[in-house]
DSSP file (Angstrom, degrees, kcal/mol; ACC not computed):
  #  RESIDUE AA STRUCTURE BP1 BP2  ACC     N-H-->O    O-->H-N    N-H-->O    O-->H-N    TCO  KAPPA ALPHA  PHI   PSI    X-CA   Y-CA   Z-CA
    1    1 A X    >         0   0    0      0, 0.0     3,-0.8     0, 0.0     2,-0.1   0.000 360.0 360.0 360.0  66.0   -1.7   11.7    1.1
    2    2 A X  T 3   +     0   0    0      1,-0.2     3,-0.1     0, 0.0     0, 0.0  -0.468 360.0  19.6 -81.1 152.9   -2.1   15.4    1.1
    3    3 A X  T 3  S+     0   0    0      1,-0.2     2,-0.4    -2,-0.1    -1,-0.2   0.637  93.5 122.2  65.7  17.4    0.3   17.8    2.6
    4    4 A X    <   -     0   0    0     -3,-0.8    -1,-0.2     1,-0.0     2,-0.0  -0.866  63.7-118.8-106.3 144.7    3.1   15.3    2.6
    5    5 A X     >  -     0   0    0     -2,-0.4     4,-2.6     1,-0.1     5,-0.2  -0.309  30.3-108.0 -70.2 164.2    6.4   15.8    0.9
    6    6 A X  H  > S+     0   0    0      1,-0.2     4,-2.8     2,-0.2     5,-0.2   0.881 122.7  54.9 -60.4 -37.4    7.4   13.5   -1.9
    7    7 A X  H  > S+     0   0    0      2,-0.2     4,-2.3     1,-0.2    -1,-0.2   0.936 109.1  46.2 -61.5 -46.7   10.0   12.0    0.5
    8    8 A X  H  > S+     0   0    0      1,-0.2     4,-2.7     2,-0.2    -2,-0.2   0.889 112.4  51.1 -63.6 -39.4    7.3   11.3    3.1
    9    9 A X  H  X S+     0   0    0     -4,-2.6     4,-2.9     2,-0.2     5,-0.2   0.931 109.8  49.4 -62.9 -45.5    5.1    9.8    0.5
   10   10 A X  H  X S+     0   0    0     -4,-2.8     4,-2.3     1,-0.2    -2,-0.2   0.908 112.9  47.7 -60.7 -42.3    7.8    7.5   -0.8
   11   11 A X  H  X S+     0   0    0     -4,-2.3     4,-2.8     2,-0.2     5,-0.2   0.938 112.6  48.4 -64.3 -47.0    8.6    6.4    2.8
   12   12 A X  H  X S+     0   0    0     -4,-2.7     4,-1.7     1,-0.2     6,-0.2   0.929 112.5  47.7 -60.8 -46.3    4.9    5.8    3.6
   13   13 A X  H  <>S+     0   0    0     -4,-2.9     5,-2.7     1,-0.2     4,-0.4   0.915 112.9  49.5 -60.6 -42.4    4.4    3.8    0.4
   14   14 A X  H ><5S+     0   0    0     -4,-2.3     3,-1.5    -5,-0.2    -2,-0.2   0.940 110.7  48.8 -62.5 -47.0    7.5    1.7    1.0
   15   15 A X  H 3<5S+     0   0    0     -4,-2.8    -1,-0.2     1,-0.3    -2,-0.2   0.778 109.3  53.8 -65.8 -25.9    6.5    1.0    4.6
   16   16 A X  T 3<5S-     0   0    0     -4,-1.7    -1,-0.3    -5,-0.2    -2,-0.2   0.518 120.3-111.1 -82.1  -6.6    3.0    0.0    3.4
   17   17 A X  T < 5S+     0   0    0     -3,-1.5     2,-1.4    -4,-0.4     3,-0.2   0.569  77.6 133.3  86.6   9.7    4.6   -2.5    1.0
   18   18 A X     >< +     0   0    0     -5,-2.7     4,-2.0    -6,-0.2    -1,-0.2  -0.611  19.7 162.2 -93.4  76.1    3.6   -0.5   -2.1
   19   19 A X  H  >  +     0   0    0     -2,-1.4     4,-3.3     1,-0.2     5,-0.3   0.823  66.3  63.8 -67.1 -32.5    7.0   -0.6   -3.8
   20   20 A X  H  > S+     0   0    0     -3,-0.2     4,-1.7     1,-0.2    -1,-0.2   0.948 110.0  37.3 -57.0 -51.0    5.6    0.3   -7.2
   21   21 A X  H  > S+     0   0    0      2,-0.2     4,-1.6     1,-0.2    -1,-0.2   0.876 116.7  53.0 -70.9 -37.2    4.5    3.8   -6.0
   22   22 A X  H  X S+     0   0    0     -4,-2.0     4,-2.7     1,-0.2     3,-0.2   0.942 111.4  45.2 -62.7 -47.6    7.5    4.2   -3.7
   23   23 A X  H  X S+     0   0    0     -4,-3.3     4,-2.1     1,-0.2    -1,-0.2   0.847 107.2  60.2 -65.7 -33.5    9.9    3.5   -6.6
   24   24 A X  H  < S+     0   0    0     -4,-1.7    -1,-0.2    -5,-0.3    -2,-0.2   0.884 112.4  38.7 -61.0 -37.9    7.9    5.8   -8.9
   25   25 A X  H >< S+     0   0    0     -4,-1.6     3,-1.8    -3,-0.2    -2,-0.2   0.922 113.9  53.3 -76.8 -46.0    8.6    8.7   -6.6
   26   26 A X  H >< S+     0   0    0     -4,-2.7     3,-1.9     1,-0.3    -2,-0.2   0.786  95.1  69.1 -63.3 -27.9   12.2    7.7   -5.7
   27   27 A X  T 3< S+     0   0    0     -4,-2.1    -1,-0.3     1,-0.3    -2,-0.1   0.654  97.0  55.2 -66.6 -12.2   13.2    7.6   -9.4
   28   28 A X  T <  S+     0   0    0     -3,-1.8     2,-1.7    -4,-0.2    -1,-0.3   0.320  75.0 103.9-100.7   7.1   12.8   11.4   -9.5
   29   29 A X    X>  +     0   0    0     -3,-1.9     4,-2.2     1,-0.2     3,-1.0  -0.520  40.2 163.0 -88.5  70.3   15.2   12.1   -6.6
   30   30 A X  T 34 S+     0   0    0     -2,-1.7    -1,-0.2     1,-0.3     8,-0.1   0.751  71.2  49.9 -64.1 -26.4   18.0   13.3   -8.9
   31   31 A X  T 34 S+     0   0    0     -3,-0.2    -1,-0.3     1,-0.1    -2,-0.1   0.651 114.3  44.6 -87.0 -15.1   19.9   15.1   -6.1
   32   32 A X  T <4 S+     0   0    0     -3,-1.0     2,-0.3    -6,-0.1    -2,-0.2   0.828 113.7  42.2 -95.4 -38.8   19.8   12.1   -3.8
   33   33 A X  S  < S-     0   0    0     -4,-2.2    -1,-0.1    -7,-0.1     2,-0.1  -0.800  78.4-120.2-114.8 152.0   20.7    9.3   -6.0
   34   34 A X     >  -     0   0    0     -2,-0.3     4,-2.5     1,-0.1     5,-0.2  -0.279  41.9 -93.1 -80.2 175.1   23.3    8.9   -8.8
   35   35 A X  H  > S+     0   0    0      1,-0.2     4,-2.4     2,-0.2     5,-0.2   0.868 124.8  50.9 -60.2 -40.2   22.3    8.0  -12.4
   36   36 A X  H  > S+     0   0    0      2,-0.2     4,-1.9     1,-0.2    -1,-0.2   0.894 111.5  48.0 -65.9 -39.1   22.7    4.3  -11.9
   37   37 A X  H  > S+     0   0    0      2,-0.2     4,-1.9     1,-0.2    -2,-0.2   0.898 111.2  50.2 -68.4 -40.6   20.5    4.3   -8.8
   38   38 A X  H  X S+     0   0    0     -4,-2.5     4,-2.4     1,-0.2    -2,-0.2   0.923 110.2  50.7 -62.1 -43.6   17.9    6.4  -10.6
   39   39 A X  H  X S+     0   0    0     -4,-2.4     4,-2.9     1,-0.2     5,-0.3   0.877 105.9  56.5 -62.5 -37.0   17.9    4.0  -13.5
   40   40 A X  H  X S+     0   0    0     -4,-1.9     4,-2.2     1,-0.2    -1,-0.2   0.921 110.0  44.4 -60.0 -44.8   17.5    1.0  -11.1
   41   41 A X  H  X S+     0   0    0     -4,-1.9     4,-2.4     2,-0.2    -2,-0.2   0.882 112.6  52.9 -66.8 -38.3   14.3    2.6   -9.7
   42   42 A X  H  X S+     0   0    0     -4,-2.4     4,-2.2     2,-0.2    -2,-0.2   0.943 112.0  43.9 -62.3 -47.6   13.1    3.4  -13.3
   43   43 A X  H  X S+     0   0    0     -4,-2.9     4,-2.5     2,-0.2    -2,-0.2   0.908 112.8  52.6 -65.1 -41.3   13.6   -0.2  -14.4
   44   44 A X  H  X S+     0   0    0     -4,-2.2     4,-2.2    -5,-0.3    -1,-0.2   0.915 109.6  49.1 -59.9 -43.0   12.0   -1.5  -11.3
   45   45 A X  H  X S+     0   0    0     -4,-2.4     4,-1.2     1,-0.2    -1,-0.2   0.906 110.8  50.1 -63.3 -41.4    9.0    0.7  -11.8
   46   46 A X  H  <>S+     0   0    0     -4,-2.2     5,-2.0     2,-0.2    -2,-0.2   0.876 108.1  53.3 -65.3 -37.3    8.7   -0.4  -15.4
   47   47 A X  I ><>S+     0   0    0     -4,-2.5     3,-1.6     1,-0.2     5,-0.6   0.927 108.1  50.3 -61.8 -44.5    8.9   -4.1  -14.3
   48   48 A X  I 3<5S+     0   0    0     -4,-2.2    -1,-0.2     1,-0.3    -2,-0.2   0.765 104.8  60.2 -64.2 -24.6    6.0   -3.4  -11.9
   49   49 A X  I 3<5S-     0   0    0     -4,-1.2    -1,-0.3    -5,-0.2    -2,-0.2   0.191 130.0 -89.2 -92.0  17.2    4.1   -1.9  -14.8
   50   50 A X  I < 5S+     0   0    0     -3,-1.6     3,-0.3     1,-0.0    -3,-0.2   0.619  98.0 111.7  94.9  13.5    4.1   -5.1  -16.8
   51   51 A X  I  >< +     0   0    0     -5,-2.0     4,-1.5     1,-0.2    -4,-0.2   0.110  36.4 113.0-106.1  22.1    7.4   -4.7  -18.8
   52   52 A X  H  ><S+     0   0    0     -5,-0.6     4,-2.3     1,-0.2     5,-0.2   0.910  74.3  55.3 -60.1 -43.4    9.2   -7.5  -17.0
   53   53 A X  H  > S+     0   0    0     -3,-0.3     4,-2.5     1,-0.2    -1,-0.2   0.880 103.1  56.6 -59.3 -39.2    9.3   -9.7  -20.2
   54   54 A X  H  > S+     0   0    0      1,-0.2     4,-1.1     2,-0.2    -1,-0.2   0.933 110.0  43.8 -57.0 -47.9   11.0   -6.9  -22.1
   55   55 A X  H  <>S+     0   0    0     -4,-1.5     5,-2.7     1,-0.2    -1,-0.2   0.842 111.5  53.8 -70.7 -32.7   13.8   -6.7  -19.6
   56   56 A X  H ><5S+     0   0    0     -4,-2.3     3,-1.6     1,-0.2    -1,-0.2   0.894 105.7  54.1 -65.0 -39.0   14.1  -10.5  -19.5
   57   57 A X  H 3<5S+     0   0    0     -4,-2.5    -1,-0.2     1,-0.3    -2,-0.2   0.786 104.0  55.7 -65.7 -26.3   14.5  -10.5  -23.3
   58   58 A X  T 3<5S-     0   0    0     -4,-1.1    -1,-0.3    -5,-0.2    -2,-0.2   0.452 125.0-106.2 -82.1  -0.6   17.3   -8.0  -22.9
   59   59 A X  T < 5S+     0   0    0     -3,-1.6     2,-0.3     1,-0.3    -3,-0.2   0.628  70.7 147.9  86.8  14.1   19.0  -10.5  -20.6
   60   60 A X      < -     0   0    0     -5,-2.7     2,-1.2    -6,-0.1    -1,-0.3  -0.620  51.8-128.9 -84.7 141.1   18.3   -8.6  -17.4
   61   61 A X     >  -     0   0    0     -2,-0.3     4,-2.1     1,-0.2     3,-0.2  -0.756  25.6-173.4 -87.1  95.8   17.8  -10.5  -14.2
   62   62 A X  H  > S+     0   0    0     -2,-1.2     4,-2.4     1,-0.2     5,-0.2   0.806  79.9  57.2 -66.6 -30.2   14.6   -8.8  -13.1
   63   63 A X  H  > S+     0   0    0      2,-0.2     4,-2.3     1,-0.2    -1,-0.2   0.929 109.6  45.4 -65.2 -43.8   14.5  -10.5   -9.7
   64   64 A X  H  > S+     0   0    0      2,-0.2     4,-3.0     1,-0.2     5,-0.2   0.878 110.4  54.4 -66.3 -37.6   17.9   -9.0   -8.9
   65   65 A X  H  X S+     0   0    0     -4,-2.1     4,-2.4     2,-0.2    -2,-0.2   0.950 111.8  43.5 -60.8 -48.9   16.9   -5.6  -10.2
   66   66 A X  H  X S+     0   0    0     -4,-2.4     4,-2.2     1,-0.2    -2,-0.2   0.891 114.3  51.1 -64.4 -38.9   13.9   -5.6   -7.9
   67   67 A X  H  X S+     0   0    0     -4,-2.3     4,-2.4     2,-0.2    -2,-0.2   0.931 111.9  46.4 -63.7 -45.5   16.0   -6.9   -5.0
   68   68 A X  H  X S+     0   0    0     -4,-3.0     4,-2.4     2,-0.2    -2,-0.2   0.876 111.9  50.8 -66.8 -37.5   18.7   -4.3   -5.5
   69   69 A X  H  X S+     0   0    0     -4,-2.4     4,-2.7    -5,-0.2    -1,-0.2   0.901 110.8  49.9 -64.5 -39.8   16.1   -1.5   -5.8
   70   70 A X  H  X S+     0   0    0     -4,-2.2     4,-2.6     2,-0.2    -2,-0.2   0.912 110.6  49.0 -65.0 -43.0   14.5   -2.7   -2.6
   71   71 A X  H  X S+     0   0    0     -4,-2.4     4,-2.3     2,-0.2    -2,-0.2   0.930 113.5  46.9 -61.6 -46.1   17.8   -2.8   -0.8
   72   72 A X  H  X S+     0   0    0     -4,-2.4     4,-2.3     2,-0.2    -2,-0.2   0.921 113.4  47.7 -63.4 -44.6   18.6    0.8   -1.9
   73   73 A X  H  X S+     0   0    0     -4,-2.7     4,-2.9     1,-0.2     5,-0.2   0.910 111.0  51.9 -63.0 -42.0   15.2    2.1   -1.0
   74   74 A X  H  X S+     0   0    0     -4,-2.6     4,-3.0     2,-0.2     5,-0.2   0.914 109.7  49.0 -61.8 -43.8   15.4    0.4    2.4
   75   75 A X  H  X S+     0   0    0     -4,-2.3     4,-2.3     2,-0.2    -1,-0.2   0.926 114.1  46.3 -60.7 -45.1   18.8    2.0    3.1
   76   76 A X  H  X S+     0   0    0     -4,-2.3     4,-2.4     2,-0.2    -2,-0.2   0.926 115.9  44.6 -63.7 -45.3   17.5    5.4    2.1
   77   77 A X  H  X S+     0   0    0     -4,-2.9     4,-2.8     2,-0.2     5,-0.2   0.909 112.7  50.6 -69.5 -42.3   14.3    5.1    4.1
   78   78 A X  H  X S+     0   0    0     -4,-3.0     4,-2.5    -5,-0.2    -1,-0.2   0.922 112.7  47.7 -59.3 -43.5   16.1    3.8    7.2
   79   79 A X  H  X S+     0   0    0     -4,-2.3     4,-2.4    -5,-0.2    -2,-0.2   0.915 112.7  48.7 -63.3 -43.2   18.6    6.6    7.0
   80   80 A X  H  X S+     0   0    0     -4,-2.4     4,-2.3     2,-0.2    -2,-0.2   0.906 112.9  47.1 -64.1 -42.1   15.8    9.2    6.6
   81   81 A X  H  X S+     0   0    0     -4,-2.8     4,-2.5     2,-0.2    -2,-0.2   0.899 112.5  49.5 -67.8 -40.3   13.8    7.7    9.5
   82   82 A X  H  X S+     0   0    0     -4,-2.5     4,-1.8    -5,-0.2    -2,-0.2   0.903 112.2  48.4 -64.0 -40.5   16.9    7.7   11.8
   83   83 A X  H  X S+     0   0    0     -4,-2.4     4,-1.4     2,-0.2    -2,-0.2   0.907 112.3  48.8 -65.1 -42.2   17.7   11.3   10.8
   84   84 A X  H  X S+     0   0    0     -4,-2.3     4,-1.9     1,-0.2    -2,-0.2   0.897 110.5  50.7 -64.9 -40.8   14.1   12.3   11.5
   85   85 A X  H  < S+     0   0    0     -4,-2.5    -1,-0.2     1,-0.2    -2,-0.2   0.836 106.2  55.7 -66.9 -32.5   14.1   10.5   14.9
   86   86 A X  H  < S+     0   0    0     -4,-1.8    -1,-0.2     1,-0.2    -2,-0.2   0.842 108.0  49.2 -67.7 -32.6   17.3   12.3   15.9
   87   87 A X  H  <        0   0    0     -4,-1.4    -2,-0.2     1,-0.2    -1,-0.2   0.890 360.0 360.0 -72.4 -39.8   15.6   15.6   15.2
   88   88 A X     <        0   0    0     -4,-1.9    -1,-0.2    -5,-0.1    -2,-0.2   0.477 360.0 360.0 -79.8 360.0   12.6   14.7   17.3
């Protein structure tokens, strides 16, 4: 994915169903998301990287974490695509 912005890469990965790579990029959008949202993407990325048991041992509901990260990413991507379509 050369010559694409990080935002475009995150959107493309998300639309392809590659949430792991999409969340990895979105967790670095410090100006777009608040600290709690960034942490949600960070934990989701860690879950995808094999650390789900760790978070379960901490009492975290990993299914809900992934679901909430997906909802947040979808809202962001839908908003970005709508904004892009309005420009074109």
